[in-house]
C-alpha positions as CSV (number, residue, x, y, z in Angstrom):
1,M,-24.1,13.0,3.5
2,D,-23.2,15.4,5.5
3,M,-19.9,16.6,4.4
4,R,-18.0,15.8,8.2
5,Q,-19.1,12.5,7.7
6,R,-18.1,11.6,4.5
7,F,-14.5,12.6,5.0
8,V,-13.2,11.0,7.7
9,F,-9.3,12.7,7.5
10,D,-8.2,15.6,6.1
11,D,-4.8,14.0,4.7
12,R,-2.6,11.3,3.9
13,S,-0.7,12.6,7.3
14,A,-3.5,13.1,9.8
15,A,-4.8,9.6,9.0
16,G,-1.2,8.3,9.7
17,V,-1.9,9.7,13.1
18,L,-4.3,7.9,13.6
19,L,-3.9,4.3,11.9
20,A,-0.1,4.9,14.3
21,E,-2.0,5.0,17.5
22,K,-3.7,1.7,16.6
23,L,0.0,-0.2,15.6
24,L,1.9,0.7,18.9
25,E,1.2,-2.2,20.4
26,Y,4.0,-3.4,17.9
27,K,6.8,-0.8,18.7
28,S,8.0,-3.1,21.5
29,A,9.0,-6.3,18.2
30,R,11.3,-3.5,16.9
31,P,9.1,-3.8,12.9
32,L,9.9,-2.5,9.5
33,I,7.5,-0.2,7.7
34,L,6.9,-1.3,4.4
35,A,4.2,1.4,2.4
36,L,2.7,1.1,-0.7
37,P,3.7,4.1,-2.7
38,R,2.7,6.3,-3.8
39,G,0.0,7.4,-1.9
40,G,1.4,5.0,1.7
41,V,4.2,6.2,1.9
42,P,2.9,9.9,3.4
43,V,0.7,7.3,5.9
44,A,3.6,5.4,6.3
45,Y,5.5,7.9,8.3
46,E,3.6,8.8,10.6
47,V,3.5,5.1,11.8
48,A,7.8,5.2,11.5
49,V,8.0,7.8,13.6
50,R,5.3,7.1,16.2
51,L,7.1,3.3,16.7
52,D,10.4,4.0,15.8
53,A,10.6,2.4,13.1
54,P,12.8,2.0,9.8
55,L,11.3,3.0,7.3
56,D,10.8,1.6,2.8
57,T,8.9,0.2,-0.1
58,V,7.2,-2.4,-1.8
59,V,6.5,-0.6,-5.1
60,V,3.2,-2.1,-6.6
61,C,2.2,-1.0,-10.0
62,K,-1.4,-1.4,-10.9
63,I,-3.0,-2.7,-14.3
64,G,-5.6,-1.0,-15.7
65,A,-8.5,-1.2,-18.2
66,P,-7.6,-0.4,-21.2
67,F,-10.6,1.3,-21.9
68,N,-10.2,3.4,-18.1
69,P,-6.7,3.4,-16.3
70,E,-8.1,4.1,-13.2
71,M,-10.1,1.3,-13.1
72,G,-8.2,-1.5,-11.9
73,V,-8.1,-5.2,-12.7
74,G,-4.7,-5.9,-11.5
75,A,-1.5,-5.1,-10.6
76,V,2.3,-6.0,-10.4
77,A,5.2,-5.8,-7.6
78,P,8.8,-7.1,-8.1
79,G,8.4,-10.9,-9.1
80,S,4.4,-11.1,-8.5
81,L,1.6,-10.3,-10.6
82,V,-2.1,-10.6,-9.2
83,L,-4.6,-10.2,-12.2
84,D,-8.5,-10.3,-11.2
85,D,-10.0,-12.6,-13.4
86,P,-13.8,-12.3,-12.6
87,A,-13.6,-7.9,-13.3
88,I,-11.4,-9.0,-16.4
89,M,-13.9,-11.8,-17.4
90,Q,-17.1,-9.5,-16.8
91,L,-15.1,-6.9,-19.0
92,G,-14.9,-9.4,-21.9
93,L,-11.0,-9.0,-21.7
94,S,-8.2,-11.1,-22.4
95,K,-4.7,-11.1,-20.9
96,R,-3.8,-10.5,-24.7
97,D,-5.2,-7.9,-24.4
98,L,-3.7,-6.4,-21.1
99,D,-0.1,-7.6,-22.0
100,P,0.8,-4.1,-23.3
101,I,-0.5,-2.5,-20.3
102,I,0.9,-5.1,-17.9
103,V,5.1,-4.6,-19.6
104,R,4.3,-0.8,-19.2
105,E,3.2,-1.5,-15.3
106,T,6.6,-3.3,-15.0
107,E,8.5,-1.3,-16.0
108,E,7.3,1.4,-14.7
109,M,7.3,-0.6,-11.4
110,Q,10.8,-0.8,-12.0
111,R,11.2,2.3,-12.6
112,R,10.3,3.8,-9.7
113,K,11.8,1.1,-7.3
114,A,15.2,2.1,-8.8
115,L,14.6,5.7,-7.9
116,Y,12.8,5.0,-4.2
117,R,16.6,3.6,-3.2
118,S,18.3,6.8,-3.5
119,G,15.1,7.5,-0.6
120,A,16.3,4.2,1.7
121,Y,17.6,0.9,1.9
122,V,17.2,-0.9,4.9
123,D,17.7,-4.8,4.9
124,V,13.9,-6.8,4.9
125,A,15.8,-9.7,6.7
126,A,17.0,-7.9,9.2
127,Y,13.1,-8.2,11.0
128,D,10.8,-11.0,12.0
129,T,8.1,-8.2,12.1
130,I,6.6,-6.3,9.2
131,I,3.4,-3.5,8.9
132,L,2.5,-3.0,5.4
133,V,0.8,0.5,4.8
134,D,-1.1,2.1,2.4
135,D,-3.4,4.7,2.6
136,G,-6.5,2.2,1.4
137,L,-7.7,-0.8,0.7
138,A,-10.7,-1.4,-1.9
139,T,-10.3,-4.0,-4.2
140,G,-7.1,-5.5,-1.8
141,V,-5.9,-6.4,-5.4
142,S,-2.9,-3.9,-4.8
143,A,-2.2,-5.3,-1.2
144,R,-2.4,-8.5,-2.7
145,V,0.6,-8.6,-5.1
146,A,2.8,-6.4,-2.6
147,I,2.0,-9.4,0.1
148,E,2.7,-12.5,-2.1
149,S,6.0,-10.6,-3.3
150,L,7.3,-10.2,0.3
151,R,5.7,-14.0,0.9
152,K,8.1,-14.8,-2.1
153,N,11.0,-13.1,-0.3
154,S,10.6,-14.0,3.5
155,P,7.7,-16.4,3.8
156,S,8.5,-16.5,7.6
157,K,7.6,-12.9,8.4
158,R,5.1,-12.0,11.0
159,L,3.1,-9.2,8.5
160,I,0.6,-6.9,9.7
161,F,-1.5,-5.0,6.8
162,A,-2.6,-1.6,8.0
163,T,-4.4,1.4,6.6
164,P,-7.1,4.0,7.2
165,V,-9.9,3.2,5.5
166,C,-10.6,-0.1,3.9
167,S,-13.3,-1.9,1.9
168,S,-14.6,-5.2,3.8
169,D,-14.4,-7.3,0.3
170,G,-10.5,-6.2,0.3
171,V,-10.2,-7.4,4.2
172,D,-12.1,-10.6,3.0
173,M,-9.0,-10.6,0.0
174,I,-5.9,-10.3,2.0
175,R,-7.1,-11.2,5.5
176,N,-5.7,-15.3,5.1
177,S,-2.7,-14.0,4.0
178,V,-1.6,-12.1,7.2
179,E,-1.1,-11.7,11.0
180,R,-3.9,-9.2,10.8
181,V,-5.1,-6.5,9.1
182,I,-5.8,-3.4,10.9
183,C,-7.7,-0.6,9.5
184,V,-8.9,3.0,11.6
185,H,-12.2,2.8,9.2
186,E,-13.4,-0.4,7.7
187,V,-16.5,0.4,4.9
188,D,-19.2,-1.9,3.3
189,N,-19.9,0.3,0.2
190,F,-16.0,1.9,-0.8
191,I,-16.6,3.8,-3.4
192,A,-13.3,4.9,-3.7
193,V,-9.9,5.8,-1.3
194,G,-9.8,8.8,-2.3
195,Y,-13.9,9.6,-0.9
196,W,-12.0,9.1,2.9
197,Y,-10.0,11.9,2.5
198,R,-10.8,16.0,2.3
199,E,-7.5,16.8,0.6
200,F,-6.1,13.5,-1.8
201,E,-3.2,14.7,-4.3
202,Q,-1.2,12.7,-6.2
203,T,2.6,12.1,-4.2
204,S,5.5,13.0,-6.0
205,D,8.4,10.8,-6.4
206,E,10.0,13.1,-4.2
207,E,7.9,13.6,-1.6
208,V,8.4,9.7,-1.7
209,I,12.4,9.7,-1.3
210,A,12.0,13.3,1.1
211,L,10.3,11.3,3.7
212,L,12.2,8.2,2.9
213,E,15.3,9.9,3.8
214,R,14.0,12.0,6.5
215,V,12.7,9.3,8.8
216,N,15.6,7.3,8.3
217,M,17.5,10.6,9.5
218,L,15.5,10.5,12.8
219,R,16.8,7.3,13.0
220,S,20.2,8.1,12.8
């Protein structure tokens, strides 16, 4: 495959600029942009700047398989836990196998939630339209748990999920949970989120806080 065809986006910031173009119709709705950290924050920052919107986070932590942490079999967000039951059964795992991982990732989710509050705090209740942003949508499990968490606290909100690159399966998983799924590049044979980025370094906690502070300072 030609490398120029393979790598759709230079990095998360460049992807965010392209995604923002698809979201400009929502600028007049004065939305709140919520990012899934950490990788979703650089993407969401570009969206928030171009829509002149506030930016905050919905912290989601992936539940990885015991033998391979990169193989996601679930996710946890504030007040919500979603497990990919078919994947768990296919791997021959039980919930008991995952319990220690769930506890650890729940603690990590709470740590990040408290840490990112030092960068920004936005009152979700003050906004009717919420745009949830991540750097990619693979299985849809992380997006699903974030949506579920938001729906529990704000069931009547107009909720849009937006991402630069997505799998068709991931879109199918969340389509009925949101008003729209907006994606720059939808892929049938997805492989992995990082496959569609030329640069895909891990985003640090410090970068997340700095971007939250910067975008909300621009609006103050």
